[in-house]
C-alpha positions as CSV (number, residue, x, y, z in Angstrom):
1,X,0.0,0.0,0.0
2,X,1.4,3.4,-0.9
3,X,2.1,5.6,2.0
4,X,1.6,9.1,0.6
5,X,-0.9,10.5,3.1
6,X,0.2,10.7,6.8
7,X,-1.9,8.7,9.2
8,X,-2.8,10.0,12.7
9,X,-2.2,7.8,15.7
10,X,-2.8,8.2,19.5
11,X,-2.0,5.9,22.3
12,X,-2.3,6.3,26.1
13,X,0.4,4.8,28.3
14,X,0.8,4.5,32.0
15,X,4.4,5.7,31.7
16,X,5.0,9.3,32.8
17,X,6.5,11.6,30.1
18,X,10.0,11.4,31.8
19,X,9.9,7.5,32.0
20,X,8.6,7.3,28.4
21,X,11.5,9.5,27.2
22,X,14.0,7.3,29.1
23,X,12.5,4.2,27.6
24,X,12.7,5.6,24.1
25,X,16.3,6.6,24.8
26,X,17.1,3.1,26.0
27,X,15.3,1.2,23.2
28,X,16.2,3.3,20.1
29,X,19.5,3.3,18.3
30,X,20.3,7.0,18.1
31,X,20.0,8.2,14.4
32,X,18.4,11.3,13.0
33,X,17.3,10.7,9.4
34,X,18.4,13.6,7.2
35,X,18.6,14.5,3.6
36,X,22.2,13.3,3.6
37,X,21.9,9.9,1.9
38,X,25.5,9.0,2.9
39,X,24.6,9.3,6.6
40,X,21.6,6.9,6.1
41,X,23.8,4.5,4.2
42,X,26.5,4.4,6.9
43,X,23.8,3.7,9.5
44,X,22.3,0.9,7.4
45,X,25.8,-0.7,6.9
46,X,26.6,-0.4,10.6
47,X,23.4,-2.4,11.4
48,X,23.4,-4.7,8.4
49,X,23.0,-7.9,10.4
50,X,20.6,-6.8,13.1
51,X,17.0,-5.6,13.1
52,X,16.5,-2.6,15.3
53,X,14.3,0.4,16.1
54,X,16.1,3.7,15.5
55,X,15.3,7.3,15.7
56,X,15.8,10.2,18.1
57,X,14.1,12.6,20.5
58,X,14.1,16.0,18.8
59,X,13.1,17.7,22.0
60,X,11.9,16.8,25.5
61,X,8.5,15.8,24.2
62,X,8.9,15.1,20.5
63,X,10.5,12.0,18.9
64,X,10.9,10.1,15.7
65,X,10.7,6.3,15.5
66,X,11.7,4.0,12.6
67,X,12.4,0.3,12.1
68,X,15.4,-1.3,10.3
69,X,15.2,-4.9,9.2
70,X,18.4,-7.0,9.0
71,X,20.0,-7.3,5.6
72,X,17.8,-4.6,4.1
73,X,18.5,-1.1,2.8
74,X,15.3,0.4,4.1
75,X,16.2,4.0,4.9
76,X,13.2,5.8,3.5
77,X,10.5,3.7,5.1
78,X,7.5,4.9,7.0
79,X,8.2,6.1,10.6
80,X,6.4,7.6,13.4
81,X,6.7,11.3,14.2
82,X,5.2,11.8,17.6
83,X,4.8,14.0,20.6
84,X,4.5,13.0,24.3
85,X,1.6,14.8,26.2
86,X,1.3,14.4,30.0
87,X,-2.0,13.1,31.3
88,X,-3.3,12.4,34.8
89,X,-2.5,8.7,34.7
90,X,0.6,8.7,32.5
91,X,1.1,10.0,28.9
92,X,-0.6,10.4,25.6
93,X,1.5,9.7,22.5
94,X,0.1,11.6,19.5
95,X,1.6,11.8,16.0
96,X,1.6,10.6,12.5
97,X,2.9,7.7,10.5
98,X,4.6,9.1,7.4
99,X,7.7,8.9,5.3
100,X,10.7,11.1,5.9
101,X,10.8,14.3,3.9
102,X,13.8,13.2,1.8
103,X,11.7,10.3,0.4
104,X,9.0,12.7,-0.8
105,X,11.7,15.0,-2.2
106,X,13.4,12.1,-4.1
107,X,10.0,10.9,-5.4
108,X,9.2,14.4,-6.7
109,X,12.6,14.7,-8.5
110,X,12.1,11.1,-9.9
111,X,8.7,12.1,-11.2
112,X,9.9,15.3,-12.9
113,X,13.0,13.7,-14.5
114,X,11.1,10.7,-15.9
115,X,8.2,12.8,-17.0
116,X,10.5,15.1,-19.0
117,X,12.2,12.1,-20.6
118,X,8.8,10.5,-21.5
119,X,7.6,13.8,-22.9
120,X,10.7,14.2,-25.0
121,X,10.3,10.7,-26.3
122,X,6.6,11.4,-27.2
123,X,7.7,14.6,-28.9
124,X,10.0,12.6,-31.1
125,X,7.1,10.3,-31.9
126,X,8.7,7.4,-30.0
127,X,5.6,6.3,-28.2
128,X,7.0,2.9,-27.2
129,X,9.9,4.6,-25.4
130,X,7.5,7.1,-23.8
131,X,5.4,4.2,-22.6
132,X,8.5,2.4,-21.3
133,X,9.5,5.5,-19.3
134,X,6.0,5.8,-17.9
135,X,6.3,2.2,-16.7
136,X,9.7,2.9,-15.2
137,X,8.1,5.9,-13.4
138,X,5.2,3.8,-12.0
139,X,7.6,1.0,-10.8
140,X,9.9,3.6,-9.1
141,X,7.1,5.5,-7.5
142,X,5.6,2.2,-6.2
143,X,8.9,1.1,-4.7
144,X,9.6,4.5,-3.1
145,X,6.2,4.9,-1.6
146,X,5.6,1.2,-0.5
147,X,4.5,1.1,3.1
148,X,5.4,-2.1,5.0
149,X,6.9,-0.8,8.2
150,X,3.8,0.9,9.7
151,X,2.5,-2.3,11.4
152,X,5.9,-3.0,13.0
153,X,6.3,0.6,14.4
154,X,2.7,0.6,15.5
155,X,3.2,-2.7,17.4
156,X,6.2,-1.2,19.2
157,X,4.1,1.8,20.4
158,X,1.2,-0.4,21.4
159,X,3.6,-2.7,23.3
160,X,4.2,0.2,25.8
161,X,2.2,-0.3,29.1
162,X,-1.4,0.8,28.5
163,X,-3.0,3.4,30.7
164,X,-5.2,1.8,33.3
165,X,-8.8,2.9,33.4
166,X,-10.5,3.7,36.7
167,X,-12.2,0.4,37.5
168,X,-13.4,1.2,41.1
169,X,-17.0,1.6,39.9
170,X,-17.8,4.1,42.6
171,X,-18.2,7.8,42.0
172,X,-16.6,10.4,44.2
173,X,-20.0,11.1,45.8
174,X,-20.4,7.6,47.1
175,X,-17.0,7.4,48.8
């Protein structure tokens, strides 16, 4: 399924914001995805034989979370861009599942370049070549925007301790 549109997500956890931040610091391999493709490549090579969750906290209450699968070059995959909001019984994690910005930038450049080549081929009355470039564009866009990491990242977030509901059954007036 193509992951073009960001998907909102909320989860309530019993961890306080400070404990949740410490847990993220402990569980995640520290890496901030950037437009620098070389940095992403070095990270993928360093963790070539291990599956891991990676990302970073961008501030005290904001974080990014991604998943890397062993033996894969999966740098532009769907991740979670979230915020930690304190609640009475713990924390509320809110955010969106989306691709990193560099994936969208690369997809836009890919589209423009292939579209120009296809239009030039069509202008020269080489319709078979124009169709071939259109097929190459479709295959490239499909591969860049394929979304197979969202369930894994979502499962990590849902594996955090859930917020306990008040099950006493008595109202404040009765006690």
